[in-house]
N, C-alpha and C positions, 0 to 999 in steps of 0.2 A: 788813520784813514779813519772816516766817517762811516759812521754805523747805518746800515740800509733798511728800512723797516719791510717785514712781508709785503704790506700792501702795496711800496711802491714798487719790488720787484715784478708781484702780481701785474701791474697796470703794463709795466714796463714789456711784460711778455705780451702782454693783449696790443701795445702799441707794435711792437713788432709784428705780430700777426698783418695788423692793416698795413704796414710799411709793406711784407713779401706779396701782398695779395690784394691785388686790383679788384676794387669791388665792393670790398667788405665796408657794410654802414657802419657796426655797431656792434661791440661786443662784450660780453658780462661770464663771470664767474658767479655761479650761483651753489650754494651748500645743498643737502638732503633735505635740509629744513625749509627749502624755500628763502633764504635768506642772501640780499645782496652781499658779494665780498668782494668784487673789484670791474669798475668799468670803464671802457675805452669807447670814444670819449666820455668824460665825467661825466655823470648826470649834471642838470640844471634845472633848478627848478622852475626858473622861469621862463626857459626854451626847452619843454620835454621833447620834440622834435629833434633835437641834436644826439640824443640816444637814447630813441624808444625803446631801447628794452632794457636800458637801466631803471625803470620800477619798479618799486616792491612787487605790483602784481604781474610784470612780466616774469619778473624772479620765481615768486611762488606758483605760476604758471608752468615755466619750465622745469623747475622740479616736480611736478606732479606728471608731467607726461614722461619723464624721466619714468618715474615710478613704476607706472601705467605701463607702459614699453616692456620695462622688465619683467614686471610680476605678468604679463602676454606672453614673451618668448619663455619664461619659465614653464608658464603654464603649458604651452607648446613643444617642451622641449627641445626648445633652437640656442642650447647656451645664452652664454652673455652676451649681453649687450653691446655694439661697437659701437654704433654711432643712429640717431634718429635724424631725418632729413622730412622736412615740409616745405613743398613747394605752392608761393601763388601767384596770382597773376603779375604782381609788382617787383617780386622776389621772393629769396629761399633763406630758409634758416637751419643750420646744420645745429645738431646737440652731441656733445661728445662726452661720456662721464671720464671723471677726472679723481679717480677715488671714490672719495666720499662727498666729492662735487664733481660740478658739471661744468664748462665752455659754452654760453650758445652763441653763437655770430649769425649775424644778420648780413645778409650777401645782394647786392644788385643781379637782378633778372641774368643781365648778359653776364656775369663771373665765367670764369672757367673754372666749373666745379669740381674739375679732376685735382687743380691748382689749391682750389680753396678746404677740400677733403683733405688733403695732405698734409696741408702748414696746418689744419686743426688738430689733427691728427697728433703732430709734434707737438702743439700746443700745450692740448692736453695732459701728454705725458709731463710736461714740463711743469704744468701747473701741479700736479699730482706731485712730484717731487718735493716743488716748493711748501707746500701745504703737509706734505710728511703724511698723506694718509694718501 
């Protein structure tokens, strides 16, 4: 049996999320240092609009947002961060912690948010197991 690399398993987890939920445009896994771990669809240097979330800048910003949200909730004594939700005119970005990483999902504004939240939370738990932290 062929060995499967962790990066392939992570990408497959993101791909499953895209298949399971209508309206998911792009997704990434980012570590706490802001480095891109995995993306689906994979980033393309020549066509950055195919997966706009796979850029190093977006990865760094996502990690910064998670860090700020965690510190703010801590300061307000509101417990651990469950998710971060940002809504714009054209779409929604949901970020879930996944251990020492996070998963960020860019979704069409018309997507059923309850499905997105459920599937992304499940994916974040799987990602945490895969990464082992």
